[in-house]
Residue, then its C-alpha position, 0 to 999 in steps of 0.5 A: m500500500i502507498s499512503v498519500s497525503p496531498n496538502i489541502e492548501y497546496l491543492k487549493k492553489i493548484s485548483g486556482m491555477g489556470f490560463p485563459i486562451y486569448s485567441v483560438h485563431v493564434e497557434m501560439d496562444i493555443n500552445h500557451y494554453s496547452w502548456e498551462n494545462l500541463k503545468k497544472l497537471v504536473f503540479l497535481l501529480d507533485a501534490f499527490i506523491r510529495k508526502a507519499s510513503t510505503s513499506n512494501k518493496e514492490d509498491a515502492i517500485i510503483l512510487g519510484a516510477i511515479v516520481r520518475i514521470l513527475k521529474i520528466g514532466k518538470s523537465f518537459l515543462k522547462l523545455s517547452g516553456q523556453m520554446n525549445l522543441t528539441g528533447q520534448m519528444s525524447l522526454t515523452r518517450l521516456s515517460f511513456e516507457t515508465m508509464t507502461n512499466v507501471g501498467y504492466l506491474i499493476r495490471s498483469k496477472d503474471s505472478k513473476r512480473y516483478i522478478k522479470y522486471y528486476k532481471n530485465g533492469l539488471k541486464s545492463e549491470q550484468a554486462l558491466l560486471k562481466k566487462i569489469e571482471s574480464n578486464i581484471e582477469k586480463r590485468g591480473k589485479i583490480i583497481p580502485i574504480e573497479e572496486r567501487m563499480i562492483s560495489s555499486i552493482k552489488s548494492t543495486a542487486e541487493k535491492a532486488d534481493m539478488n547477489l552478484t552470482e545471480v546477476r552473472s547468471i541472468p538469462k538472455p532477454k528472450e528467456i526472461k520474457f519481460p514484455n516489450v514496450r508494445d506488449r506492455s502498452l496493449l495492457i493499457d490500450p488494446s487498440g494499439n493507438l497509444y503505441t502510435l504516440y510512442k512510435s511517433s517520438s522515436s525519430e528524435i531518439h534515433g536521429d531518423f531522416n524524417n526528424i533531421v529534415k524536418y527540424d535540423i536542415n533546410f533547403d535554401t532555394s536561392s543558393k540551391s544548397f542545404i543549410p543548418v537550422l539553428d533556431d529551435n521550433y516552438a512548443d507544439t500543442r500536439i507534443i505538449n498534450g502527448m506528455a499530458k496524456i501519459i500523466v493522465i493515463l498514469i494517474n488513471i492506472i494507479l487510481d483504477t482499483s477495479l484493475f488492481i492486483n492489489s486493490n489497496l495500492i493507494q490509500f488517501s490520508d483523508p476523504i477531503s484531500k481525496n475528493m479535492f484531488l479527484k475533482i481537480f484531476e477531472k477538471t484538468k482532463c477536460l481542459i486538456n481535451k478542450s485544448e486538443q479540440i481547439h488545436e484540431d479546429f485551428l489546423e482544419s481552419r487553415 
């Protein structure tokens, strides 16, 4: 169980947050409106987990994942607030993957889902450990930095109730059978539409052709040559709302007790803060949907 105790005065301040849209015919105004709605949602998530706690290790993983998405959301706000598009899609993808982990751990009926999650997460530690030990064997001695790195790997493994011997013997990913991000997303959205959001952000991660030619180079017709585009693009409602949707889905997952393996995952400290939180959340979701529709109408009117 995760105990949450949103501060009522903080929730009141969040409830009062808002930004009127000046013109539905000016894209910059629509983007600003969407950004303000995302900010309200991020602040609400902050209020939700700021005083959260749990004594259960598995629930702590869920809590940590929520914290991770909150931090990513704050980074996204900073980038988009500075009119800096570069990096926003990458942050959206990071939050998406974490959100699907939460969905898998909460909604999957696989009794070994946490063990699979731990082992999959320790694969990079395993590779590092094997490389360090190979270097030690070739050199014939261990150096201080290697001692510290092995100690760090051991400490991480212990949090999963594993030792270094068990880390060394973690099988290949196919044998672990931890579901990929697509399969995890289908637990949340069987239609597969949600996965499209994830794929659309992949081009920035990989530096794909379509991302490069769209944002980083331009063809100058006068000189008939390609030139660098050094000025960044402004924040876009579609990308801003993509991040907002991930946070909305995250909150829906952790609050949807009908789908919990552990139906007592979230415990509010009092009914007043719970009702206030839910009221603000529902209102903010409506604002996000409104901004999406306004932006769609704007694009169709051009």
